[in-house]
PAKOLTOR-958491 format. One record per residue (C-alpha): x, y, z; residue in three letters. Coordinates in steps of 0.5 Angstrom, whole numbers. Example, Ala and Ser with C-alpha at 12.3 -4.5 7.8 and 13.67 -1.06 7.14 Angstrom:
<u->25; v->-9; w->16; r->ALA>
<u->27; v->-2; w->14; r->SER>
***
This chain:
<u->19; v->-3; w->-3; r->MET>
<u->23; v->-7; w->-7; r->CYS>
<u->21; v->-14; w->-10; r->GLY>
<u->24; v->-20; w->-9; r->ILE>
<u->23; v->-27; w->-12; r->VAL>
<u->27; v->-33; w->-11; r->GLY>
<u->27; v->-41; w->-14; r->ALA>
<u->30; v->-47; w->-12; r->VAL>
<u->28; v->-53; w->-17; r->ALA>
<u->30; v->-58; w->-22; r->LYS>
<u->28; v->-54; w->-28; r->ARG>
<u->30; v->-47; w->-31; r->ASP>
<u->28; v->-42; w->-26; r->VAL>
<u->29; v->-36; w->-30; r->THR>
<u->22; v->-36; w->-33; r->PRO>
<u->19; v->-37; w->-26; r->ILE>
<u->23; v->-31; w->-23; r->LEU>
<u->22; v->-26; w->-29; r->ILE>
<u->14; v->-28; w->-28; r->LYS>
<u->15; v->-26; w->-21; r->GLY>
<u->18; v->-20; w->-22; r->LEU>
<u->13; v->-17; w->-27; r->GLN>
<u->8; v->-19; w->-22; r->ARG>
<u->12; v->-15; w->-16; r->LEU>
<u->13; v->-9; w->-20; r->GLU>
<u->8; v->-5; w->-16; r->TYR>
<u->13; v->-5; w->-11; r->ARG>
<u->19; v->-1; w->-15; r->GLY>
<u->21; v->0; w->-22; r->TYR>
<u->27; v->4; w->-22; r->ASP>
<u->31; v->-2; w->-24; r->SER>
<u->31; v->-10; w->-24; r->ALA>
<u->36; v->-16; w->-24; r->GLY>
<u->37; v->-23; w->-24; r->ILE>
<u->42; v->-28; w->-22; r->ALA>
<u->42; v->-36; w->-23; r->VAL>
<u->47; v->-41; w->-21; r->HIS>
<u->48; v->-48; w->-25; r->ASP>
<u->54; v->-52; w->-25; r->ALA>
<u->57; v->-48; w->-20; r->GLY>
<u->57; v->-42; w->-25; r->GLN>
<u->54; v->-35; w->-24; r->THR>
<u->50; v->-31; w->-29; r->GLN>
<u->48; v->-24; w->-27; r->ARG>
<u->44; v->-19; w->-32; r->VAL>
<u->41; v->-12; w->-29; r->ARG>
<u->38; v->-7; w->-32; r->SER>
<u->36; v->0; w->-31; r->VAL>
<u->28; v->2; w->-32; r->GLY>
<u->22; v->-3; w->-31; r->LYS>
<u->22; v->-11; w->-31; r->VAL>
<u->21; v->-10; w->-39; r->GLN>
<u->28; v->-7; w->-40; r->SER>
<u->31; v->-14; w->-36; r->LEU>
<u->27; v->-18; w->-41; r->VAL>
<u->30; v->-15; w->-47; r->ASP>
<u->37; v->-15; w->-44; r->ALA>
<u->36; v->-23; w->-42; r->ILE>
<u->34; v->-24; w->-50; r->ALA>
<u->41; v->-21; w->-52; r->HIS>
<u->44; v->-25; w->-46; r->ASN>
<u->40; v->-31; w->-44; r->PRO>
<u->41; v->-34; w->-37; r->VAL>
<u->39; v->-41; w->-34; r->SER>
<u->40; v->-45; w->-28; r->GLY>
<u->36; v->-49; w->-23; r->VAL>
<u->37; v->-44; w->-17; r->THR>
<u->36; v->-36; w->-18; r->GLY>
<u->34; v->-30; w->-15; r->ILE>
<u->31; v->-23; w->-18; r->ALA>
<u->30; v->-16; w->-16; r->HIS>
<u->26; v->-10; w->-18; r->THR>
<u->28; v->-4; w->-14; r->ARG>
<u->25; v->2; w->-11; r->TRP>
<u->32; v->6; w->-10; r->ALA>
<u->34; v->8; w->-3; r->THR>
<u->41; v->9; w->-2; r->HIS>
<u->44; v->10; w->-9; r->GLY>
<u->42; v->13; w->-15; r->ASN>
<u->38; v->9; w->-21; r->VAL>
<u->44; v->6; w->-24; r->THR>
<u->46; v->-1; w->-27; r->GLU>
<u->51; v->-1; w->-21; r->ALA>
<u->46; v->0; w->-16; r->ASN>
<u->41; v->-5; w->-19; r->ALA>
<u->41; v->-12; w->-15; r->HIS>
<u->43; v->-18; w->-15; r->PRO>
<u->49; v->-15; w->-11; r->HIS>
<u->55; v->-20; w->-11; r->MET>
<u->62; v->-21; w->-7; r->ALA>
<u->67; v->-23; w->-12; r->GLY>
<u->64; v->-29; w->-17; r->ASP>
<u->61; v->-34; w->-11; r->ARG>
<u->56; v->-30; w->-7; r->ILE>
<u->50; v->-27; w->-10; r->SER>
<u->44; v->-23; w->-6; r->LEU>
<u->38; v->-19; w->-6; r->VAL>
<u->35; v->-15; w->-1; r->HIS>
<u->29; v->-11; w->1; r->ASN>
<u->30; v->-6; w->7; r->GLY>
<u->35; v->-1; w->10; r->ILE>
<u->41; v->-3; w->14; r->ILE>
<u->42; v->3; w->18; r->GLU>
<u->49; v->2; w->20; r->ASN>
<u->52; v->0; w->13; r->PHE>
<u->57; v->6; w->13; r->ARG>
<u->61; v->3; w->19; r->VAL>
<u->61; v->-4; w->16; r->LEU>
<u->63; v->-1; w->9; r->ARG>
<u->69; v->2; w->12; r->GLU>
<u->71; v->-4; w->16; r->GLU>
<u->70; v->-8; w->10; r->LEU>
<u->74; v->-3; w->5; r->ILE>
<u->80; v->-3; w->11; r->ALA>
<u->80; v->-11; w->10; r->ALA>
<u->80; v->-11; w->3; r->GLY>
<u->73; v->-11; w->0; r->HIS>
<u->72; v->-8; w->-6; r->VAL>
<u->65; v->-4; w->-7; r->PHE>
<u->62; v->-3; w->-14; r->THR>
<u->55; v->1; w->-12; r->SER>
<u->53; v->6; w->-7; r->ASP>
<u->48; v->2; w->-4; r->THR>
<u->47; v->-1; w->3; r->ASP>
<u->45; v->-7; w->1; r->SER>
<u->52; v->-9; w->-2; r->GLU>
<u->55; v->-9; w->5; r->VAL>
<u->51; v->-15; w->7; r->ILE>
<u->54; v->-19; w->1; r->VAL>
<u->61; v->-17; w->3; r->HIS>
<u->60; v->-18; w->10; r->LEU>
<u->57; v->-25; w->9; r->ILE>
<u->63; v->-26; w->4; r->ASP>
<u->68; v->-24; w->10; r->SER>
<u->65; v->-30; w->14; r->TYR>
<u->65; v->-35; w->9; r->LEU>
<u->72; v->-38; w->11; r->THR>
<u->74; v->-45; w->10; r->ASP>
<u->70; v->-50; w->14; r->GLY>
<u->64; v->-45; w->14; r->VAL>
<u->58; v->-46; w->10; r->ASP>
<u->53; v->-41; w->7; r->LEU>
<u->48; v->-42; w->13; r->LEU>
<u->53; v->-40; w->18; r->ASP>
<u->56; v->-35; w->14; r->ALA>
<u->49; v->-31; w->14; r->VAL>
<u->48; v->-33; w->21; r->ARG>
<u->54; v->-29; w->23; r->ALA>
<u->53; v->-23; w->19; r->ALA>
<u->46; v->-22; w->21; r->LEU>
<u->49; v->-21; w->28; r->GLN>
<u->52; v->-15; w->25; r->ARG>
<u->46; v->-12; w->22; r->LEU>
<u->42; v->-6; w->24; r->GLU>
<u->36; v->-4; w->21; r->GLY>
<u->30; v->-8; w->17; r->ALA>
<u->31; v->-13; w->12; r->PHE>
<u->29; v->-19; w->7; r->ALA>
<u->35; v->-23; w->4; r->LEU>
<u->35; v->-28; w->-1; r->CYS>
<u->43; v->-31; w->-2; r->VAL>
<u->46; v->-36; w->-6; r->ILE>
<u->53; v->-38; w->-7; r->SER>
<u->56; v->-41; w->-13; r->ALA>
<u->60; v->-46; w->-8; r->ALA>
<u->53; v->-49; w->-6; r->GLU>
<u->49; v->-48; w->-13; r->PRO>
<u->43; v->-52; w->-10; r->GLU>
<u->41; v->-48; w->-4; r->ARG>
<u->39; v->-42; w->-2; r->MET>
<u->39; v->-38; w->5; r->ILE>
<u->33; v->-33; w->6; r->VAL>
<u->31; v->-29; w->12; r->THR>
<u->27; v->-23; w->14; r->ARG>
<u->27; v->-18; w->20; r->LEU>
<u->22; v->-12; w->19; r->GLY>
<u->21; v->-13; w->12; r->SER>
<u->16; v->-18; w->9; r->PRO>
<u->18; v->-25; w->6; r->LEU>
<u->14; v->-31; w->4; r->ILE>
<u->16; v->-39; w->2; r->ILE>
<u->12; v->-42; w->-3; r->GLY>
<u->12; v->-50; w->-3; r->LYS>
<u->12; v->-54; w->-9; r->GLY>
<u->13; v->-61; w->-11; r->ILE>
<u->21; v->-62; w->-12; r->GLY>
<u->22; v->-54; w->-12; r->GLU>
<u->21; v->-49; w->-7; r->ASN>
<u->20; v->-41; w->-8; r->PHE>
<u->21; v->-35; w->-4; r->VAL>
<u->18; v->-28; w->-5; r->ALA>
<u->16; v->-21; w->-2; r->SER>
<u->9; v->-23; w->-4; r->ASP>
<u->4; v->-29; w->-6; r->VAL>
<u->2; v->-25; w->-12; r->LEU>
<u->9; v->-27; w->-15; r->ALA>
<u->8; v->-34; w->-14; r->LEU>
<u->1; v->-35; w->-16; r->ARG>
<u->3; v->-39; w->-22; r->ALA>
<u->7; v->-44; w->-19; r->VAL>
<u->4; v->-46; w->-12; r->THR>
<u->-2; v->-44; w->-8; r->ASP>
<u->2; v->-47; w->-1; r->ARG>
<u->5; v->-41; w->3; r->PHE>
<u->9; v->-41; w->9; r->ILE>
<u->9; v->-34; w->12; r->TYR>
<u->16; v->-33; w->16; r->LEU>
<u->16; v->-30; w->23; r->GLU>
<u->21; v->-24; w->25; r->GLU>
<u->28; v->-26; w->25; r->GLY>
<u->27; v->-33; w->22; r->ASP>
<u->33; v->-36; w->18; r->LEU>
<u->31; v->-41; w->13; r->VAL>
<u->35; v->-46; w->8; r->SER>
<u->32; v->-48; w->2; r->LEU>
<u->33; v->-54; w->-3; r->THR>
<u->29; v->-56; w->-8; r->ALA>
<u->26; v->-62; w->-3; r->ASP>
<u->27; v->-59; w->4; r->THR>
<u->25; v->-53; w->8; r->ILE>
<u->29; v->-52; w->14; r->ASP>
<u->28; v->-46; w->19; r->ALA>
<u->31; v->-43; w->25; r->TRP>
<u->28; v->-38; w->30; r->SER>
<u->31; v->-31; w->32; r->VAL>
<u->33; v->-35; w->38; r->THR>
<u->37; v->-40; w->33; r->ASN>
<u->32; v->-46; w->35; r->GLN>
<u->30; v->-50; w->30; r->ALA>
<u->22; v->-49; w->28; r->VAL>
<u->17; v->-52; w->23; r->VAL>
<u->13; v->-46; w->20; r->ARG>
<u->6; v->-49; w->18; r->SER>
<u->4; v->-48; w->11; r->ASP>
<u->-3; v->-45; w->9; r->VAL>
<u->-7; v->-46; w->2; r->HIS>
<u->-8; v->-39; w->-1; r->VAL>
<u->-14; v->-39; w->-6; r->GLN>
<u->-12; v->-34; w->-12; r->MET>
<u->-15; v->-32; w->-18; r->GLY>
<u->-12; v->-28; w->-24; r->ASP>
<u->-18; v->-24; w->-26; r->GLU>
<u->-15; v->-18; w->-22; r->ASP>
<u->-9; v->-18; w->-26; r->LEU>
<u->-12; v->-17; w->-33; r->ASP>
<u->-14; v->-10; w->-35; r->ARG>
<u->-19; v->-13; w->-40; r->GLY>
<u->-23; v->-7; w->-44; r->GLN>
<u->-19; v->-2; w->-40; r->TYR>
<u->-14; v->2; w->-42; r->ARG>
<u->-10; v->2; w->-35; r->HIS>
<u->-11; v->-2; w->-28; r->PHE>
<u->-13; v->4; w->-25; r->MET>
<u->-19; v->6; w->-29; r->GLN>
<u->-21; v->-1; w->-28; r->LYS>
<u->-20; v->-1; w->-21; r->GLU>
<u->-24; v->6; w->-21; r->ILE>
<u->-30; v->2; w->-25; r->TYR>
<u->-30; v->-4; w->-20; r->GLN>
<u->-32; v->0; w->-14; r->GLN>
<u->-39; v->-1; w->-14; r->PRO>
<u->-38; v->-9; w->-14; r->ASP>
<u->-32; v->-7; w->-8; r->VAL>
<u->-38; v->-4; w->-4; r->ILE>
<u->-42; v->-10; w->-5; r->ARG>
<u->-37; v->-14; w->-3; r->LYS>
<u->-35; v->-10; w->3; r->ALA>
<u->-42; v->-10; w->6; r->LEU>
<u->-44; v->-18; w->4; r->GLU>
<u->-45; v->-22; w->10; r->GLY>
<u->-44; v->-16; w->15; r->ARG>
<u->-51; v->-12; w->15; r->ILE>
<u->-58; v->-15; w->16; r->GLY>
<u->-64; v->-11; w->14; r->ASP>
<u->-63; v->-6; w->19; r->ASP>
<u->-57; v->-6; w->23; r->ARG>
<u->-49; v->-9; w->22; r->VAL>
<u->-49; v->-16; w->24; r->LEU>
<u->-46; v->-19; w->30; r->ASP>
<u->-39; v->-22; w->29; r->GLY>
<u->-36; v->-17; w->24; r->ILE>
<u->-30; v->-16; w->28; r->LEU>
<u->-29; v->-24; w->30; r->GLY>
<u->-30; v->-28; w->36; r->PRO>
<u->-31; v->-24; w->43; r->GLY>
<u->-31; v->-17; w->40; r->ALA>
<u->-38; v->-15; w->42; r->ASP>
<u->-36; v->-16; w->49; r->GLU>
<u->-30; v->-12; w->48; r->LEU>
<u->-32; v->-6; w->44; r->ILE>
<u->-38; v->-5; w->49; r->ALA>
<u->-32; v->-3; w->54; r->LYS>
<u->-29; v->2; w->49; r->VAL>
<u->-29; v->10; w->51; r->ASP>
<u->-24; v->12; w->46; r->ALA>
<u->-21; v->11; w->39; r->ILE>
<u->-14; v->12; w->36; r->THR>
<u->-13; v->11; w->28; r->ILE>
<u->-6; v->10; w->25; r->VAL>
<u->-5; v->10; w->18; r->ALA>
<u->-1; v->13; w->12; r->CYS>
<u->-2; v->16; w->6; r->GLY>
<u->-9; v->15; w->3; r->THR>
<u->-11; v->10; w->8; r->SER>
<u->-9; v->16; w->13; r->TYR>
<u->-15; v->20; w->9; r->TYR>
<u->-20; v->15; w->10; r->ALA>
<u->-18; v->15; w->17; r->ALA>
<u->-20; v->22; w->17; r->ARG>
<u->-26; v->21; w->14; r->VAL>
<u->-28; v->15; w->19; r->GLY>
<u->-27; v->20; w->25; r->SER>
<u->-33; v->24; w->23; r->TYR>
<u->-37; v->18; w->23; r->TRP>
<u->-34; v->15; w->29; r->LEU>
<u->-36; v->21; w->33; r->GLU>
<u->-42; v->22; w->30; r->ASP>
<u->-45; v->15; w->30; r->LEU>
<u->-41; v->12; w->36; r->ALA>
<u->-41; v->18; w->40; r->GLY>
<u->-33; v->17; w->42; r->LEU>
<u->-27; v->21; w->42; r->PRO>
<u->-23; v->19; w->36; r->CYS>
<u->-16; v->21; w->35; r->HIS>
<u->-13; v->20; w->28; r->VAL>
<u->-5; v->20; w->27; r->GLU>
<u->0; v->19; w->21; r->ILE>
<u->4; v->13; w->23; r->ALA>
<u->11; v->15; w->22; r->SER>
<u->9; v->21; w->27; r->GLU>
<u->6; v->16; w->32; r->PHE>
<u->11; v->11; w->32; r->ARG>
<u->16; v->16; w->35; r->TYR>
<u->13; v->20; w->40; r->ARG>
<u->11; v->20; w->47; r->SER>
<u->4; v->18; w->47; r->VAL>
<u->-1; v->19; w->53; r->ALA>
<u->-6; v->13; w->52; r->THR>
<u->-13; v->14; w->55; r->PRO>
<u->-17; v->9; w->59; r->PRO>
<u->-21; v->4; w->54; r->ASN>
<u->-18; v->6; w->48; r->ASN>
<u->-18; v->2; w->42; r->LEU>
<u->-13; v->2; w->37; r->PHE>
<u->-14; v->2; w->30; r->VAL>
<u->-9; v->1; w->24; r->CYS>
<u->-11; v->2; w->17; r->ILE>
<u->-6; v->-1; w->11; r->SER>
<u->-8; v->-4; w->4; r->GLN>
<u->-2; v->-8; w->4; r->SER>
<u->-2; v->-10; w->11; r->GLY>
<u->6; v->-9; w->11; r->GLU>
<u->7; v->-2; w->11; r->THR>
<u->13; v->-1; w->15; r->ALA>
<u->11; v->5; w->19; r->ASP>
<u->4; v->3; w->21; r->THR>
<u->6; v->-4; w->23; r->LEU>
<u->11; v->-1; w->27; r->ALA>
<u->6; v->3; w->30; r->ALA>
<u->1; v->-3; w->31; r->LEU>
<u->7; v->-6; w->35; r->ARG>
<u->8; v->0; w->39; r->LYS>
<u->1; v->0; w->41; r->ALA>
<u->1; v->-7; w->43; r->LYS>
<u->6; v->-5; w->49; r->GLU>
<u->2; v->2; w->50; r->GLY>
<u->-4; v->0; w->54; r->GLY>
<u->-9; v->0; w->49; r->TYR>
<u->-15; v->-4; w->50; r->LEU>
<u->-14; v->-8; w->44; r->ALA>
<u->-12; v->-7; w->37; r->THR>
<u->-16; v->-7; w->30; r->LEU>
<u->-13; v->-8; w->23; r->ALA>
<u->-17; v->-6; w->17; r->LEU>
<u->-13; v->-9; w->11; r->CYS>
<u->-14; v->-12; w->4; r->ASN>
<u->-9; v->-18; w->5; r->VAL>
<u->-12; v->-23; w->10; r->PRO>
<u->-5; v->-26; w->10; r->THR>
<u->-1; v->-20; w->12; r->SER>
<u->3; v->-19; w->18; r->THR>
<u->-2; v->-13; w->21; r->ILE>
<u->-7; v->-18; w->20; r->ILE>
<u->-3; v->-24; w->24; r->ARG>
<u->-1; v->-19; w->29; r->GLU>
<u->-7; v->-15; w->31; r->ALA>
<u->-12; v->-17; w->36; r->ASP>
<u->-18; v->-16; w->31; r->LEU>
<u->-19; v->-15; w->24; r->ALA>
<u->-24; v->-12; w->19; r->LEU>
<u->-22; v->-15; w->12; r->MET>
<u->-23; v->-10; w->6; r->LEU>
<u->-25; v->-15; w->1; r->ASN>
<u->-23; v->-10; w->-5; r->ALA>
<u->-19; v->-15; w->-9; r->GLY>
<u->-12; v->-14; w->-12; r->THR>
<u->-11; v->-7; w->-13; r->GLU>
<u->-5; v->-7; w->-18; r->VAL>
<u->-5; v->1; w->-19; r->GLY>
<u->0; v->4; w->-15; r->VAL>
<u->-5; v->10; w->-13; r->ALA>
<u->-10; v->7; w->-9; r->SER>
<u->-17; v->8; w->-11; r->THR>
<u->-22; v->2; w->-10; r->LYS>
<u->-18; v->0; w->-3; r->ALA>
<u->-19; v->7; w->-1; r->PHE>
<u->-27; v->7; w->-2; r->VAL>
<u->-27; v->0; w->2; r->ALA>
<u->-23; v->3; w->7; r->GLN>
<u->-29; v->8; w->8; r->GLN>
<u->-34; v->3; w->8; r->VAL>
<u->-31; v->-1; w->13; r->CYS>
<u->-30; v->5; w->17; r->LEU>
<u->-38; v->6; w->17; r->MET>
<u->-39; v->-1; w->19; r->LEU>
<u->-35; v->0; w->25; r->LEU>
<u->-38; v->6; w->27; r->SER>
<u->-45; v->3; w->26; r->LEU>
<u->-42; v->-3; w->30; r->PHE>
<u->-39; v->1; w->36; r->VAL>
<u->-45; v->6; w->36; r->GLY>
<u->-50; v->0; w->37; r->ALA>
<u->-47; v->-2; w->43; r->ARG>
<u->-46; v->5; w->46; r->ARG>
<u->-54; v->7; w->45; r->GLY>
<u->-54; v->9; w->37; r->LEU>
<u->-62; v->10; w->36; r->LEU>
<u->-64; v->4; w->32; r->PRO>
<u->-68; v->8; w->28; r->ALA>
<u->-62; v->12; w->26; r->ARG>
<u->-58; v->5; w->25; r->GLN>
<u->-63; v->3; w->20; r->THR>
<u->-63; v->9; w->16; r->LYS>
<u->-56; v->9; w->15; r->VAL>
<u->-56; v->1; w->13; r->VAL>
<u->-61; v->3; w->8; r->ALA>
<u->-57; v->8; w->5; r->ASP>
<u->-51; v->4; w->5; r->LEU>
<u->-55; v->-1; w->1; r->ARG>
<u->-56; v->4; w->-4; r->THR>
<u->-49; v->6; w->-5; r->LEU>
<u->-46; v->2; w->-10; r->PRO>
<u->-52; v->5; w->-15; r->ASN>
<u->-50; v->12; w->-13; r->LEU>
<u->-43; v->10; w->-15; r->VAL>
<u->-45; v->7; w->-21; r->GLU>
<u->-49; v->14; w->-23; r->ARG>
<u->-42; v->18; w->-21; r->VAL>
<u->-39; v->14; w->-26; r->LEU>
<u->-43; v->16; w->-32; r->GLU>
<u->-40; v->23; w->-31; r->LEU>
<u->-34; v->20; w->-34; r->ASP>
<u->-34; v->24; w->-40; r->SER>
<u->-36; v->30; w->-37; r->GLU>
<u->-30; v->30; w->-32; r->ILE>
<u->-26; v->28; w->-38; r->LYS>
<u->-27; v->35; w->-41; r->ARG>
<u->-26; v->38; w->-35; r->LEU>
<u->-19; v->35; w->-34; r->ALA>
<u->-17; v->37; w->-41; r->ALA>
<u->-17; v->44; w->-38; r->GLU>
<u->-13; v->43; w->-32; r->LEU>
<u->-8; v->39; w->-35; r->GLY>
<u->-3; v->45; w->-37; r->ASP>
<u->-4; v->48; w->-30; r->LYS>
<u->2; v->48; w->-25; r->GLN>
<u->-2; v->48; w->-19; r->HIS>
<u->-9; v->46; w->-16; r->VAL>
<u->-12; v->48; w->-10; r->LEU>
<u->-18; v->43; w->-7; r->PHE>
<u->-23; v->45; w->-2; r->LEU>
<u->-28; v->42; w->3; r->GLY>
<u->-31; v->42; w->9; r->ARG>
<u->-33; v->37; w->15; r->GLY>
<u->-32; v->30; w->12; r->SER>
<u->-31; v->33; w->5; r->LEU>
<u->-24; v->36; w->8; r->PHE>
<u->-21; v->29; w->8; r->PRO>
<u->-24; v->28; w->1; r->VAL>
<u->-21; v->34; w->-2; r->ALA>
<u->-14; v->32; w->1; r->LEU>
<u->-15; v->25; w->-2; r->GLU>
<u->-17; v->29; w->-9; r->GLY>
<u->-10; v->33; w->-8; r->ALA>
<u->-6; v->27; w->-7; r->LEU>
<u->-9; v->23; w->-13; r->LYS>
<u->-7; v->29; w->-18; r->LEU>
<u->0; v->30; w->-15; r->LYS>
<u->1; v->22; w->-15; r->GLU>
<u->-1; v->21; w->-22; r->LEU>
<u->0; v->28; w->-26; r->SER>
<u->6; v->31; w->-22; r->TYR>
<u->2; v->37; w->-21; r->ILE>
<u->3; v->41; w->-15; r->HIS>
<u->-4; v->40; w->-11; r->ALA>
<u->-6; v->42; w->-4; r->GLU>
<u->-12; v->40; w->0; r->GLY>
<u->-15; v->45; w->5; r->TYR>
<u->-21; v->46; w->9; r->ALA>
<u->-25; v->52; w->6; r->ALA>
<u->-26; v->56; w->12; r->GLY>
<u->-19; v->57; w->13; r->GLU>
<u->-18; v->60; w->6; r->LEU>
<u->-18; v->67; w->10; r->LYS>
<u->-12; v->65; w->14; r->HIS>
<u->-7; v->64; w->8; r->GLY>
<u->-9; v->61; w->2; r->PRO>
<u->-12; v->66; w->-1; r->LEU>
<u->-6; v->69; w->-2; r->ALA>
<u->-5; v->64; w->-8; r->LEU>
<u->-11; v->65; w->-11; r->VAL>
<u->-11; v->68; w->-18; r->ASP>
<u->-13; v->67; w->-25; r->GLU>
<u->-7; v->61; w->-26; r->ASP>
<u->-9; v->58; w->-19; r->MET>
<u->-15; v->53; w->-21; r->PRO>
<u->-20; v->51; w->-15; r->ILE>
<u->-23; v->45; w->-14; r->VAL>
<u->-29; v->44; w->-9; r->ALA>
<u->-33; v->39; w->-6; r->VAL>
<u->-39; v->41; w->-4; r->ALA>
<u->-45; v->36; w->-2; r->PRO>
<u->-52; v->39; w->0; r->ASN>
<u->-51; v->39; w->7; r->ASP>
<u->-51; v->43; w->13; r->GLU>
<u->-44; v->47; w->11; r->LEU>
<u->-46; v->48; w->4; r->LEU>
<u->-48; v->55; w->5; r->GLU>
<u->-41; v->57; w->9; r->LYS>
<u->-38; v->53; w->3; r->LEU>
<u->-41; v->58; w->-2; r->GLN>
<u->-39; v->64; w->2; r->SER>
<u->-32; v->61; w->2; r->ASN>
<u->-32; v->60; w->-6; r->LEU>
<u->-35; v->67; w->-7; r->GLN>
<u->-28; v->69; w->-4; r->GLU>
<u->-24; v->66; w->-9; r->VAL>
<u->-29; v->68; w->-15; r->ARG>
<u->-28; v->76; w->-12; r->ALA>
<u->-20; v->75; w->-13; r->ARG>
<u->-20; v->72; w->-20; r->GLY>
<u->-20; v->64; w->-19; r->GLY>
<u->-23; v->59; w->-23; r->LYS>
<u->-27; v->55; w->-20; r->LEU>
<u->-29; v->47; w->-21; r->TYR>
<u->-35; v->45; w->-17; r->VAL>
<u->-37; v->38; w->-15; r->PHE>
<u->-44; v->39; w->-12; r->SER>
<u->-51; v->36; w->-13; r->GLU>
<u->-56; v->39; w->-18; r->ARG>
<u->-60; v->41; w->-12; r->GLU>
<u->-55; v->46; w->-9; r->SER>
<u->-56; v->51; w->-14; r->GLN>
<u->-49; v->52; w->-16; r->PHE>
<u->-49; v->53; w->-24; r->GLN>
<u->-44; v->53; w->-29; r->SER>
<u->-42; v->61; w->-31; r->GLU>
<u->-36; v->65; w->-33; r->GLU>
<u->-31; v->63; w->-28; r->GLY>
<u->-34; v->57; w->-25; r->MET>
<u->-35; v->50; w->-28; r->VAL>
<u->-40; v->45; w->-24; r->VAL>
<u->-41; v->38; w->-25; r->VAL>
<u->-47; v->36; w->-22; r->ALA>
<u->-47; v->29; w->-18; r->LEU>
<u->-53; v->25; w->-16; r->PRO>
<u->-56; v->27; w->-9; r->LYS>
<u->-54; v->23; w->-3; r->CYS>
<u->-55; v->23; w->4; r->GLU>
<u->-49; v->27; w->7; r->PRO>
<u->-46; v->21; w->11; r->LEU>
<u->-45; v->18; w->4; r->MET>
<u->-42; v->24; w->1; r->ALA>
<u->-35; v->22; w->2; r->PRO>
<u->-35; v->16; w->-2; r->VAL>
<u->-39; v->19; w->-8; r->THR>
<u->-35; v->25; w->-8; r->TYR>
<u->-28; v->22; w->-8; r->VAL>
<u->-30; v->17; w->-14; r->ILE>
<u->-31; v->24; w->-18; r->ALA>
<u->-24; v->26; w->-16; r->LEU>
<u->-21; v->20; w->-18; r->GLN>
<u->-24; v->20; w->-25; r->LEU>
<u->-21; v->27; w->-25; r->LEU>
<u->-14; v->25; w->-23; r->ALA>
<u->-14; v->20; w->-28; r->TYR>
<u->-16; v->24; w->-34; r->HIS>
<u->-11; v->29; w->-32; r->VAL>
<u->-6; v->24; w->-32; r->ALA>
<u->-8; v->21; w->-39; r->VAL>
<u->-8; v->28; w->-42; r->HIS>
<u->-1; v->29; w->-40; r->LYS>
<u->1; v->23; w->-42; r->GLY>
<u->4; v->20; w->-35; r->THR>
<u->5; v->13; w->-33; r->ASP>
<u->-2; v->12; w->-29; r->VAL>
<u->-1; v->5; w->-26; r->ASP>
<u->6; v->6; w->-24; r->GLN>
<u->8; v->14; w->-23; r->PRO>
<u->15; v->16; w->-22; r->ARG>
<u->18; v->15; w->-15; r->ASN>
<u->13; v->11; w->-12; r->LEU>
<u->11; v->4; w->-10; r->ALA>
<u->5; v->0; w->-8; r->LYS>
<u->7; v->-3; w->-1; r->SER>
<u->12; v->2; w->3; r->VAL>
<u->16; v->-3; w->7; r->THR>
<u->22; v->1; w->9; r->VAL>
<u->22; v->7; w->14; r->GLU>
***
């Protein structure tokens, strides 16, 4: 979760660190801090709240130096306080920032306290800096002290350590949490994400698990997990800033919702021909491998999990394959019976989600035919470790609550379904029809976006509610789940998604005049069944908000508000209907005055368990 930035240069690094933190704030915004070394002196400033609070604190207490580390925190161990903010220090000589969780910190803390170390925070992270300090005896330099401390740590971590005794040097390492090196000329950098460093370099080294690196302004020396000296090659990452500017929009989330027609076009570009999905969309050798697939398992977390649930309907319909979907945090810890010729698919916007990455590593040891990653970041760990990859091409998503990445995931899952289906007897005529429908999808989404004002008026009615129930059937059931999640994330209203056919099995007990019901009701083979479900709600005084097509015969009347979406083919409905629910959640949040782009207690990239 947390964001790390570090720099070793021949100029003041404070502006670089602050800019990096601002671009990493999506990773956590409970507190922030900075520590810099210059001429053997350590200067540290920390603050509770977002990075702007740190900027304000530095304005009153300026710091400067040629070596520095900075951190934006998503709290795990310890409350949100200045004392628990990073960087942590041992005395006045060592400073450290940490992303991850140290599982054995209590044992280490007790041991260190018994040895005379004084702790000032409640975090697991402070244990690391004191442990390093305990090894920093006469004749032991910072690198060897860090190396010795690593042997005692259990858990996941990305670390960046500096010492007042070696003010022009920085030690970094990673195990289970992302960390990259940025190469400059006469300066070097470290960060959790390339976004943090796009203003100062476009050359990056992606560290492997267990790598330990010593950085100066002019040198990068690395050792593997086995303490063997290694040379990690750098790669050029081309980046633009267009996604980091809100432009005409009030919030990044609003901008990202409106970007979705183009996101769909980019996800389809170069992947579909006139009548089919093109060969090679999964990379070299994939065609022959996919022909062997007899079952598919998809693993993901959060919003990506709901995209996977939608995709399972398409894979079973278009490819004729059994498709099992699991939450990554559950999959990684249970005994899994793997059917023969089972393709493992993992979905992650960032490619660094800890549970999904752990599930992928389990799958690579578990007898699956191959592993496939759907991801938005081409340089991510998940992409590097999976056998095959299908990139989302959604562009940088700044809003913590995912919108455009979710839609890109849906489109890519449709492409996968068609690709696999074509190798398993999917009728050419049907593939041609679905491909034609995909081509019209961006225009359909644009027409949904034209309903923004109407949905905004509806949102004002929901803004004062305490609970909302979302209903859907078939492939729209996961869309109802996603709609409920978006409302929870952004507005802090308790919301649940439910399969409409299950109303009679419990949820009807909740329905009264204070429980609004949001239903997604496309004009498909389940519409008549859904209409009956909604009548059950109306008979019990529930207020209905129905998203449907004009042709579905729903009409606004007392107790029911209908939003008419453009007509679309049933297979495309999960994409068009989720756009409407995104707008609904967005406008409810704006109405309530919550922080749309950075909802409380959340982070964009969940890199800890």
